[in-house]
C-alpha positions, -999 to +999 in steps of 0.1 A: +397+043-567+387+029-533+358+006-525+341+035-508+344+057-539+332+029-562+303+021-540+291+057-540+293+058-578+274+025-582+245+038-560+245+072-579+242+052-612+274+069-624+288+035-633+274+000-634+288-032-619+292-046-654+313-016-664+335-020-633+340-057-641+348-050-678+374-023-667+389-047-643+391-075-669+408-051-694+433-041-668+441-077-658+445-087-695+468-057-701+490-064-670+490-102-668+520-107-690+540-081-671+529-091-635+516-126-638+493-118-608+466-144-617+466-181-621+430-183-633+409-154-646+372-159-642+358-135-668+325-153-674+318-157-637+327-120-631+303-107-658+275-129-646+279-118-610+282-082-621+249-084-641+232-099-610+245-070-589+231-044-614+198-062-614+197-061-576+205-023-577+177-018-602+152-036-579+163-016-549+181-046-533+213-035-516+235-061-501+261-037-487+292-018-497+308-047-516+279-051-540+293-048-576+329-045-565+356-065-584+379-086-562+402-116-563+409-146-542+443-161-535+444-195-552+440-214-520+404-203-513+381-230-526+358-219-555+330-243-565+336-254-601+367-233-605+401-249-601+420-241-569+457-250-572+474-238-540+502-228-564+514-264-566+515-291-592+500-315-567+466-297-569+469-286-605+436-303-615+417-297-583+381-285-589+364-280-555+327-289-551+322-261-525+332-225-518+353-213-489+334-196-461+350-163-472+338-169-507+303-176-496+301-143-476+315-123-505+291-138-529+262-130-505+275-095-503+273-091-541+310-088-547+323-098-582+351-124-585+376-116-612+399-146-606+424-165-585+457-149-577+492-164-578+512-174-548+543-190-535+539-228-539+516-241-511+518-206-496+551-218-482+575-189-489+580-152-493+590-146-529+560-159-550+586-171-575+565-201-584+582-230-603+549-243-617+529-211-626+557-186-630+570-157-609+546-130-598+562-096-602+561-064-582+540-037-600+564-010-587+594-027-603+587-060-622+623-071-617+615-075-580+594-099-559+560-088-547+565-107-515+547-138-505+530-159-501+501-137-512+521-121-539+495-122-566+469-106-543+493-078-533+503-071-569+467-071-582+456-046-556+486-024-558+483-023-596+447-014-594+435-045-612+409-052-584+396-032-555+405-058-530+419-093-528+420-120-501+452-134-488+464-158-461+490-151-435+509-179-417+542-161-411+536-127-426+521-136-460+496-108-461+517-081-445+548-088-465+534-083-500+514-053-487+547-037-476+566-047-508+539-037-532+525-006-514+490-015-503+472-023-470+472-058-457+454-069-425+461-101-406+431-104-383+431-120-349+435-158-351+400-173-355+383-140-365+378-150-401+368-186-409+394-208-426+367-233-438+373-242-474+409-229-476+440-250-482+458-252-448+495-246-444+501-242-406+469-252-389+478-233-357+492-203-375+470-196-406+450-164-407+428-152-436+425-114-443+420-087-469+444-066-490+431-032-500+439+003-511+431+018-477+425+009-441+389+020-444+384-004-473+400-032-452+373-025-425+345-027-451+358-062-462+363-073-426+327-063-417+316-088-444+339-118-439+345-119-401+324-139-377+319-173-361+317-204-383+310-238-367+327-255-396+361-241-385+372-255-351+394-225-345+366-200-352+362-174-325+329-164-309+339-128-302+315-102-315+325-085-348+331-048-346+337-025-376+360+003-383+365+029-356+339+057-358+344+090-376+364+114-355+390+088-342+419+108-328+454+097-319+455+122-291+464+105-259+467+070-275+497+052-261+517+037-290+545+013-281+578+017-300+601-013-293+635-004-281+649-038-290+650-061-321+628-040-344+655-014-350+682-040-359+695-045-394+670-021-410+675-006-445+681+032-443+650+039-465+628+018-441+643+034-410+637+069-424+601+062-434+594+047-400+610+076-382+588+100-402+557+081-392+566+083-356+569+121-359+534+123-375+520+102-347+535+124-321+523+156-339+488+141-339+489+138-301+499+101-297+520+093-267+550+074-280+561+049-254+595+033-256+590-003-246+612-034-244+594-065-259+601-101-250+627-115-274+609-118-308+637-140-321+627-168-297+591-165-308+602-166-345+622-198-338+591-214-322+570-204-351+593-218-377+595-251-358+557-254-355+553-246-392+579-271-404+562-299-385+526-290-394+532-285-431+552-318-434+525-337-416+498-322-439+517-332-470+527-366-458+503-383-483+523-369-511+558-379-498+562-402-528+557-373-553+589-354-544+595-344-580+562-325-581+574-300-556+596-270-562+631-273-547+626-248-519+594-263-507+608-298-511+637-289-488+614-274-462+592-305-463+623-327-457+633-306-428+599-309-412+599-347-415+632-348-395+617-331-364+608-352-334+573-351-319+588-339-287+602-308-305+567-299-317+551-304-283+578-284-265+574-256-291+537-254-284+544-253-246+569-224-252+543-207-273+519-205-244+545-192-221+556-165-245+520-154-251+516-148-213+548-127-213+538-107-243+503-100-230+517-078-202+526-052-229+489-042-231+491-029-195+512+000-209+501+006-245+471+004-269+492-008-299+527-014-311+544+003-341+572-014-361+584-015-397+566-043-415+597-056-432+633-043-426+643-043-462+630-032-496+616-057-521+645-079-533+652-087-569+636-119-583+662-147-577+680-127-549+688-151-520+707-129-496+707-093-482+741-077-477+743-057-444+779-046-442+808-040-465+826-068-447+802-093-461+776-098-434+745-112-451+711-125-442+688-149-460+661-131-478+634-153-463+646-148-428+650-110-433+616-107-448+598-125-420+618-112-391+594-085-379+561-103-388+563-140-380+561-136-342+526-120-345+513-152-361+525-172-332+508-148-308+476-147-329+472-109-326+458-086-353+483-066-373+481-044-404+507-031-428+501+004-440+521+019-469+543+048-458+554+078-479+587+069-495+609+082-523+615+049-540+602+014-534+573+009-510+578+008-473+553-006-448+543+004-412+531-025-390+505-017-364+500-045-339+470-046-316+452-064-288+433-096-297+400-088-315+408-051-316+410-048-354+390-016-352+417+003-333+445-012-354+428+000-386+420+034-371+456+040-361+468+028-395+444+051-412+456+080-391+492+074-400+487+065-437 
Protein backbone atom coordinates (compact mmCIF):
# COMPACT_ATOMS: atom_id res chain seq x y z
CA UNK A 1 0.00 0.00 0.00
CA UNK A 2 1.32 3.47 -0.89
CA UNK A 3 1.13 6.67 1.15
CA UNK A 4 -1.48 7.99 -1.28
CA UNK A 5 -3.69 4.95 -0.79
CA UNK A 6 -3.35 4.94 3.00
CA UNK A 7 -4.04 8.69 3.17
CA UNK A 8 -7.30 8.23 1.28
CA UNK A 9 -8.36 5.39 3.58
CA UNK A 10 -7.60 7.46 6.68
CA UNK A 11 -9.73 10.33 5.46
CA UNK A 12 -12.56 8.01 4.45
CA UNK A 13 -12.43 6.52 7.99
CA UNK A 14 -11.82 3.09 6.49
CA UNK A 15 -8.84 2.68 8.81
CA UNK A 16 -7.47 4.60 11.78
CA UNK A 17 -3.93 5.82 12.36
CA UNK A 18 -3.74 3.58 15.44
CA UNK A 19 -4.68 0.57 13.34
CA UNK A 20 -2.00 1.43 10.77
CA UNK A 21 0.56 1.80 13.56
CA UNK A 22 -0.45 -1.50 15.16
CA UNK A 23 -0.21 -3.29 11.80
CA UNK A 24 3.22 -1.78 11.24
CA UNK A 25 4.44 -2.82 14.69
CA UNK A 26 3.21 -6.38 14.12
CA UNK A 27 5.02 -6.55 10.79
CA UNK A 28 8.23 -5.16 12.31
CA UNK A 29 8.10 -7.65 15.19
CA UNK A 30 7.51 -10.52 12.75
CA UNK A 31 10.36 -9.57 10.42
CA UNK A 32 12.95 -8.18 12.85
CA UNK A 33 14.66 -11.51 13.47
CA UNK A 34 14.80 -12.25 9.73
CA UNK A 35 15.84 -8.79 8.47
CA UNK A 36 17.26 -6.89 11.48
CA UNK A 37 16.05 -3.68 9.84
CA UNK A 38 15.71 -1.73 13.11
CA UNK A 39 18.12 -0.77 15.89
CA UNK A 40 15.38 0.78 18.04
CA UNK A 41 11.62 0.20 17.79
CA UNK A 42 9.57 3.09 19.22
CA UNK A 43 6.26 1.33 19.89
CA UNK A 44 5.02 3.65 22.67
CA UNK A 45 5.93 6.77 20.71
CA UNK A 46 4.23 5.40 17.61
CA UNK A 47 0.96 4.63 19.33
CA UNK A 48 0.90 8.01 21.08
CA UNK A 49 1.52 9.86 17.80
CA UNK A 50 -1.09 7.73 16.04
CA UNK A 51 -3.69 8.55 18.68
CA UNK A 52 -2.96 12.26 18.24
CA UNK A 53 -3.35 11.90 14.49
CA UNK A 54 -6.75 10.23 14.94
CA UNK A 55 -7.84 12.94 17.38
CA UNK A 56 -6.89 15.60 14.85
CA UNK A 57 -8.83 13.80 12.10
CA UNK A 58 -11.86 13.65 14.41
CA UNK A 59 -11.63 17.41 15.05
CA UNK A 60 -11.31 18.14 11.34
CA UNK A 61 -7.64 19.10 11.63
CA UNK A 62 -5.67 17.88 8.60
CA UNK A 63 -1.91 18.38 8.57
CA UNK A 64 -1.45 16.93 5.09
CA UNK A 65 -0.94 13.58 3.36
CA UNK A 66 1.56 12.19 5.89
CA UNK A 67 -0.81 12.50 8.87
CA UNK A 68 -1.19 9.09 10.49
CA UNK A 69 1.37 7.43 8.17
CA UNK A 70 3.94 5.07 9.78
CA UNK A 71 7.57 5.82 8.90
CA UNK A 72 11.12 5.18 10.12
CA UNK A 73 14.28 7.26 10.51
CA UNK A 74 17.77 6.05 9.75
CA UNK A 75 19.55 5.93 13.09
CA UNK A 76 21.61 9.05 12.46
CA UNK A 77 18.64 11.45 12.59
CA UNK A 78 18.46 12.88 16.11
CA UNK A 79 15.33 12.00 18.07
CA UNK A 80 14.77 13.84 21.34
CA UNK A 81 14.78 11.38 24.21
CA UNK A 82 15.37 8.37 21.93
CA UNK A 83 18.86 7.02 21.45
CA UNK A 84 20.59 7.76 18.18
CA UNK A 85 23.61 5.53 17.61
CA UNK A 86 24.87 6.26 14.12
CA UNK A 87 25.36 2.51 13.95
CA UNK A 88 28.52 2.76 16.03
CA UNK A 89 29.63 1.70 19.51
CA UNK A 90 30.99 5.22 20.00
CA UNK A 91 27.45 6.64 20.23
CA UNK A 92 25.72 3.59 21.71
CA UNK A 93 24.37 5.58 24.68
CA UNK A 94 23.68 8.85 22.87
CA UNK A 95 20.29 10.32 23.83
CA UNK A 96 19.78 13.62 21.93
CA UNK A 97 18.02 16.56 23.58
CA UNK A 98 16.57 17.76 20.26
CA UNK A 99 15.10 16.41 17.04
CA UNK A 100 16.54 16.73 13.55
CA UNK A 101 14.98 19.32 11.25
CA UNK A 102 13.50 16.46 9.22
CA UNK A 103 12.03 14.89 12.34
CA UNK A 104 10.50 18.22 13.37
CA UNK A 105 8.78 18.60 10.01
CA UNK A 106 7.50 15.03 9.96
CA UNK A 107 6.08 15.40 13.48
CA UNK A 108 4.37 18.64 12.48
CA UNK A 109 2.90 16.79 9.49
CA UNK A 110 1.41 14.16 11.81
CA UNK A 111 3.54 11.24 10.61
CA UNK A 112 3.99 8.33 13.02
CA UNK A 113 7.54 7.24 13.96
CA UNK A 114 7.91 3.44 14.25
CA UNK A 115 11.63 3.35 15.00
CA UNK A 116 15.24 3.92 14.03
CA UNK A 117 16.66 1.78 11.23
CA UNK A 118 19.98 -0.02 11.02
CA UNK A 119 22.87 1.18 8.92
CA UNK A 120 26.49 0.64 8.09
CA UNK A 121 28.64 1.89 10.95
CA UNK A 122 28.83 5.70 10.82
CA UNK A 123 27.02 5.44 7.46
CA UNK A 124 30.50 4.69 6.10
CA UNK A 125 29.98 1.69 3.82
CA UNK A 126 27.69 -0.10 1.39
CA UNK A 127 26.85 -3.42 3.04
CA UNK A 128 25.05 -2.52 6.32
CA UNK A 129 26.90 -5.51 7.79
CA UNK A 130 27.24 -3.81 11.16
CA UNK A 131 29.72 -5.33 13.69
CA UNK A 132 27.91 -3.75 16.67
CA UNK A 133 24.20 -4.15 15.85
CA UNK A 134 24.25 -7.06 13.43
CA UNK A 135 23.90 -7.36 9.68
CA UNK A 136 20.80 -5.92 8.03
CA UNK A 137 19.45 -8.37 5.47
CA UNK A 138 17.79 -7.97 2.09
CA UNK A 139 14.04 -8.77 2.19
CA UNK A 140 14.21 -10.26 -1.31
CA UNK A 141 16.93 -12.70 -0.21
CA UNK A 142 18.11 -12.55 3.44
CA UNK A 143 21.43 -14.13 2.51
CA UNK A 144 22.29 -10.92 0.63
CA UNK A 145 23.09 -7.38 1.67
CA UNK A 146 20.40 -4.71 1.44
CA UNK A 147 23.02 -2.17 0.39
CA UNK A 148 24.12 0.75 2.45
CA UNK A 149 24.56 2.74 4.24
CA UNK A 150 20.78 3.19 4.57
CA UNK A 151 20.23 -0.56 4.49
CA UNK A 152 17.69 -0.72 7.30
CA UNK A 153 15.55 1.99 5.71
CA UNK A 154 15.62 0.24 2.34
CA UNK A 155 14.78 -3.13 3.86
CA UNK A 156 11.95 -1.70 5.99
CA UNK A 157 10.29 0.01 3.02
CA UNK A 158 10.78 -2.84 0.56
CA UNK A 159 9.38 -5.34 3.10
CA UNK A 160 6.33 -3.14 3.71
CA UNK A 161 7.12 -2.58 7.39
CA UNK A 162 6.66 1.18 7.01
CA UNK A 163 5.29 3.40 4.28
CA UNK A 164 8.47 5.44 3.98
CA UNK A 165 11.82 5.85 5.68
CA UNK A 166 14.47 8.54 5.73
CA UNK A 167 18.01 7.84 4.60
CA UNK A 168 21.22 9.73 4.02
CA UNK A 169 23.32 9.65 0.86
CA UNK A 170 27.02 10.58 0.86
CA UNK A 171 28.26 8.29 -1.90
CA UNK A 172 25.06 6.53 -2.97
CA UNK A 173 23.68 5.46 0.40
CA UNK A 174 20.00 6.05 -0.46
CA UNK A 175 20.06 4.92 -4.08
CA UNK A 176 22.12 1.76 -3.49
CA UNK A 177 19.74 0.11 -0.98
CA UNK A 178 16.79 1.27 -3.10
CA UNK A 179 18.29 -0.59 -6.06
CA UNK A 180 19.28 -3.71 -4.10
CA UNK A 181 15.99 -3.99 -2.17
CA UNK A 182 13.56 -2.85 -4.88
CA UNK A 183 12.11 0.47 -3.73
CA UNK A 184 12.38 4.14 -4.67
CA UNK A 185 15.22 6.21 -3.21
CA UNK A 186 15.66 9.94 -3.84
CA UNK A 187 18.87 11.89 -3.25
CA UNK A 188 17.76 15.51 -3.47
CA UNK A 189 19.90 18.41 -4.60
CA UNK A 190 22.61 19.31 -2.08
CA UNK A 191 21.07 21.70 0.44
CA UNK A 192 17.46 21.02 -0.53
CA UNK A 193 16.73 19.14 2.74
CA UNK A 194 18.17 20.39 6.02
CA UNK A 195 20.89 18.31 7.64
CA UNK A 196 20.41 19.97 11.03
CA UNK A 197 20.31 17.36 13.77
CA UNK A 198 21.83 14.57 11.70
CA UNK A 199 25.16 12.90 12.39
CA UNK A 200 27.52 14.09 9.66
CA UNK A 201 29.76 11.87 7.56
CA UNK A 202 31.07 13.97 4.66
CA UNK A 203 30.07 17.54 5.42
CA UNK A 204 30.36 18.58 1.76
CA UNK A 205 28.74 15.42 0.38
CA UNK A 206 25.87 14.49 2.73
CA UNK A 207 22.30 14.57 1.40
CA UNK A 208 19.10 13.61 3.27
CA UNK A 209 16.23 12.02 1.37
CA UNK A 210 13.26 9.64 1.39
CA UNK A 211 12.88 5.97 0.52
CA UNK A 212 9.36 5.01 -0.56
CA UNK A 213 7.21 2.56 -2.51
CA UNK A 214 6.67 4.94 -5.43
CA UNK A 215 7.96 8.13 -7.01
CA UNK A 216 4.69 9.87 -6.16
CA UNK A 217 5.14 8.96 -2.50
CA UNK A 218 8.69 10.34 -2.61
CA UNK A 219 7.25 13.62 -3.85
CA UNK A 220 4.75 13.72 -0.97
CA UNK A 221 7.56 13.29 1.55
CA UNK A 222 9.73 15.87 -0.20
CA UNK A 223 6.91 18.41 -0.10
CA UNK A 224 7.03 18.04 3.69
CA UNK A 225 10.76 17.88 4.46
CA UNK A 226 12.33 20.23 1.90
CA UNK A 227 13.00 23.91 2.46
CA UNK A 228 15.47 26.43 3.80
CA UNK A 229 16.76 26.06 7.36
CA UNK A 230 18.99 28.76 8.85
CA UNK A 231 20.49 26.18 11.25
CA UNK A 232 22.13 24.35 8.31
CA UNK A 233 24.87 26.45 6.69
CA UNK A 234 24.51 24.45 3.47
CA UNK A 235 20.74 24.91 3.27
CA UNK A 236 19.51 26.25 -0.07
CA UNK A 237 17.12 29.17 -0.50
CA UNK A 238 15.59 27.87 -3.75
CA UNK A 239 11.82 27.54 -3.75
CA UNK A 240 10.38 24.08 -3.14
CA UNK A 241 8.33 22.56 -5.93
CA UNK A 242 6.31 19.39 -5.67
CA UNK A 243 5.74 16.46 -7.94
CA UNK A 244 5.16 17.28 -11.62
CA UNK A 245 1.45 17.84 -12.35
CA UNK A 246 -0.90 15.18 -13.61
CA UNK A 247 -0.54 14.57 -17.31
CA UNK A 248 3.28 14.68 -17.40
CA UNK A 249 4.40 13.11 -20.66
CA UNK A 250 7.76 11.83 -21.80
CA UNK A 251 6.93 12.93 -25.33
CA UNK A 252 9.71 15.17 -26.59
CA UNK A 253 11.74 14.95 -23.36
CA UNK A 254 15.44 14.64 -24.17
CA UNK A 255 16.94 11.86 -22.07
CA UNK A 256 20.69 11.47 -22.13
CA UNK A 257 22.07 7.94 -22.33
CA UNK A 258 25.82 7.94 -21.62
CA UNK A 259 27.96 6.27 -24.26
CA UNK A 260 30.91 5.89 -21.92
CA UNK A 261 31.53 4.45 -18.44
CA UNK A 262 27.96 3.50 -17.48
CA UNK A 263 27.90 0.50 -19.79
CA UNK A 264 31.16 -0.98 -18.53
CA UNK A 265 31.26 -4.06 -16.30
CA UNK A 266 27.50 -4.37 -15.94
CA UNK A 267 25.82 -7.64 -14.91
CA UNK A 268 23.67 -9.11 -17.73
CA UNK A 269 20.48 -8.88 -15.64
CA UNK A 270 21.11 -5.19 -15.01
CA UNK A 271 21.96 -4.50 -18.65
CA UNK A 272 18.79 -6.25 -19.85
CA UNK A 273 16.51 -4.39 -17.42
CA UNK A 274 18.11 -1.07 -18.33
CA UNK A 275 17.78 -1.72 -22.06
CA UNK A 276 14.10 -2.56 -21.59
CA UNK A 277 13.56 0.74 -19.72
CA UNK A 278 15.10 2.64 -22.63
CA UNK A 279 12.68 0.94 -25.02
CA UNK A 280 9.76 1.96 -22.81
CA UNK A 281 11.00 5.54 -22.73
CA UNK A 282 11.34 5.65 -26.49
CA UNK A 283 7.90 4.11 -26.97
CA UNK A 284 6.47 6.85 -24.72
CA UNK A 285 7.92 9.51 -27.00
CA UNK A 286 11.14 10.41 -25.20
CA UNK A 287 14.08 11.47 -27.34
CA UNK A 288 16.96 9.21 -26.35
CA UNK A 289 20.17 11.16 -26.82
CA UNK A 290 23.51 9.32 -26.81
CA UNK A 291 25.90 11.53 -24.89
CA UNK A 292 29.50 11.36 -23.78
CA UNK A 293 29.91 12.44 -20.18
CA UNK A 294 33.10 13.81 -18.59
CA UNK A 295 35.04 10.97 -16.98
CA UNK A 296 33.02 9.83 -13.92
CA UNK A 297 36.00 7.81 -12.68
CA UNK A 298 37.88 11.06 -12.03
CA UNK A 299 34.90 12.50 -10.15
CA UNK A 300 34.64 9.30 -8.10
CA UNK A 301 38.32 9.55 -7.15
CA UNK A 302 37.86 13.16 -6.01
CA UNK A 303 34.77 12.15 -4.02
CA UNK A 304 36.58 9.32 -2.25
CA UNK A 305 39.47 11.60 -1.29
CA UNK A 306 37.20 14.33 0.05
CA UNK A 307 35.23 11.80 2.07
CA UNK A 308 38.30 10.11 3.52
CA UNK A 309 39.59 13.43 4.79
CA UNK A 310 36.31 14.78 6.12
CA UNK A 311 35.31 11.64 8.02
CA UNK A 312 38.72 11.24 9.62
CA UNK A 313 38.70 14.90 10.68
CA UNK A 314 35.22 14.50 12.17
CA UNK A 315 36.23 11.41 14.17
CA UNK A 316 39.56 12.81 15.33
CA UNK A 317 38.29 13.18 18.96
CA UNK A 318 37.84 9.40 19.08
CA UNK A 319 41.23 8.42 17.65
CA UNK A 320 42.16 6.83 20.97
CA UNK A 321 39.18 4.44 20.82
CA UNK A 322 40.34 2.38 17.84
CA UNK A 323 38.97 -0.83 19.30
CA UNK A 324 35.45 0.60 19.35
CA UNK A 325 35.29 0.83 15.54
CA UNK A 326 34.65 -2.06 13.19
CA UNK A 327 37.67 -3.15 11.13
CA UNK A 328 36.47 -1.74 7.81
CA UNK A 329 35.64 1.69 9.23
CA UNK A 330 38.86 1.74 11.26
CA UNK A 331 40.88 1.10 8.09
CA UNK A 332 39.14 3.96 6.27
CA UNK A 333 39.73 6.33 9.20
CA UNK A 334 43.42 5.41 9.15
CA UNK A 335 43.62 6.11 5.41
CA UNK A 336 42.01 9.51 5.85
CA UNK A 337 44.47 10.55 8.56
CA UNK A 338 47.36 9.90 6.15
CA UNK A 339 46.12 12.43 3.59
CA UNK A 340 47.87 15.79 3.32
CA UNK A 341 45.86 19.00 3.59
CA UNK A 342 47.09 19.91 0.11
CA UNK A 343 45.41 16.76 -1.27
CA UNK A 344 42.08 17.82 0.19
CA UNK A 345 42.34 21.41 -1.06
CA UNK A 346 43.31 20.26 -4.55
CA UNK A 347 40.43 17.79 -4.59
CA UNK A 348 37.99 20.60 -3.85
CA UNK A 349 39.53 22.66 -6.66
CA UNK A 350 39.15 19.77 -9.08
CA UNK A 351 35.57 19.34 -7.92
CA UNK A 352 34.68 22.89 -8.97
CA UNK A 353 36.31 22.40 -12.37
CA UNK A 354 34.49 19.11 -12.92
CA UNK A 355 31.15 20.66 -12.01
CA UNK A 356 31.61 23.30 -14.72
CA UNK A 357 32.39 20.57 -17.25
CA UNK A 358 29.38 18.47 -16.30
CA UNK A 359 27.00 21.44 -16.33
CA UNK A 360 27.35 21.71 -20.11
CA UNK A 361 25.33 18.48 -20.43
CA UNK A 362 22.14 20.36 -19.57
CA UNK A 363 22.42 22.27 -22.85
CA UNK A 364 21.53 19.01 -24.62
CA UNK A 365 19.27 16.98 -22.32
CA UNK A 366 16.70 17.31 -19.52
CA UNK A 367 17.94 14.29 -17.56
CA UNK A 368 20.41 11.40 -17.67
CA UNK A 369 19.50 7.71 -17.43
CA UNK A 370 21.90 5.06 -16.09
CA UNK A 371 21.69 1.84 -14.12
CA UNK A 372 21.82 2.67 -10.41
CA UNK A 373 24.23 -0.13 -9.54
CA UNK A 374 26.00 -2.33 -12.11
CA UNK A 375 25.60 -5.54 -10.10
CA UNK A 376 22.91 -7.45 -8.20
CA UNK A 377 22.91 -7.48 -4.41
CA UNK A 378 25.99 -9.43 -3.24
CA UNK A 379 25.92 -12.10 -0.58
CA UNK A 380 26.59 -11.03 3.01
CA UNK A 381 30.34 -11.31 3.49
CA UNK A 382 31.13 -11.23 -0.22
CA UNK A 383 34.11 -8.96 -0.86
CA UNK A 384 34.68 -9.16 -4.62
CA UNK A 385 32.69 -9.34 -7.84
CA UNK A 386 34.02 -11.68 -10.53
CA UNK A 387 33.80 -10.20 -14.02
CA UNK A 388 35.61 -12.75 -16.21
CA UNK A 389 36.45 -16.43 -16.20
CA UNK A 390 40.10 -15.34 -16.25
CA UNK A 391 39.75 -14.03 -12.72
CA UNK A 392 39.17 -10.30 -13.19
CA UNK A 393 37.47 -9.03 -10.02
CA UNK A 394 36.28 -5.77 -8.51
CA UNK A 395 35.87 -4.80 -4.88
CA UNK A 396 32.18 -4.91 -3.90
CA UNK A 397 32.33 -1.40 -2.40
CA UNK A 398 33.87 0.10 -5.54
CA UNK A 399 31.51 -1.75 -7.86
CA UNK A 400 28.46 -0.78 -5.82
CA UNK A 401 29.29 2.94 -5.74
CA UNK A 402 30.70 3.21 -9.28
CA UNK A 403 27.59 4.74 -10.91
CA UNK A 404 26.33 6.83 -7.97
CA UNK A 405 29.23 8.47 -6.13
CA UNK A 406 29.92 11.16 -8.74
CA UNK A 407 26.42 12.58 -8.35
CA UNK A 408 27.14 13.37 -4.69
CA UNK A 409 30.25 15.28 -5.74
CA UNK A 410 28.16 17.24 -8.26
CA UNK A 411 25.31 17.74 -5.77
CA UNK A 412 22.59 17.04 -8.35
CA UNK A 413 19.26 15.28 -7.65
CA UNK A 414 19.00 11.62 -8.57
CA UNK A 415 16.43 8.92 -7.93
CA UNK A 416 16.63 5.14 -8.12
CA UNK A 417 13.48 3.51 -9.47
CA UNK A 418 12.93 -0.28 -9.35
CA UNK A 419 12.82 -1.87 -12.79
CA UNK A 420 10.92 -5.02 -13.77
CA UNK A 421 13.32 -7.96 -13.39
CA UNK A 422 13.04 -11.73 -13.25
CA UNK A 423 15.19 -12.19 -10.18
CA UNK A 424 16.81 -9.83 -7.72
CA UNK A 425 15.87 -6.13 -7.91
CA UNK A 426 17.49 -3.79 -10.43
CA UNK A 427 17.46 0.01 -10.20
CA UNK A 428 17.22 2.74 -12.82
CA UNK A 429 18.97 6.01 -11.92
CA UNK A 430 17.44 9.25 -13.19
CA UNK A 431 19.82 12.20 -12.76
CA UNK A 432 18.53 15.75 -13.13
CA UNK A 433 19.37 19.41 -13.06
CA UNK A 434 19.93 21.11 -9.69
CA UNK A 435 16.65 21.71 -7.83
CA UNK A 436 14.63 19.91 -10.50
CA UNK A 437 13.47 17.00 -8.34
CA UNK A 438 9.99 17.36 -9.81
CA UNK A 439 11.15 16.38 -13.30
CA UNK A 440 13.42 13.64 -11.96
CA UNK A 441 10.51 12.07 -10.06
CA UNK A 442 8.10 12.49 -12.97
CA UNK A 443 10.47 10.72 -15.36
CA UNK A 444 11.06 7.98 -12.81
CA UNK A 445 7.33 7.55 -12.32
CA UNK A 446 6.84 7.29 -16.09
CA UNK A 447 9.44 4.53 -16.38
CA UNK A 448 8.57 2.58 -13.19
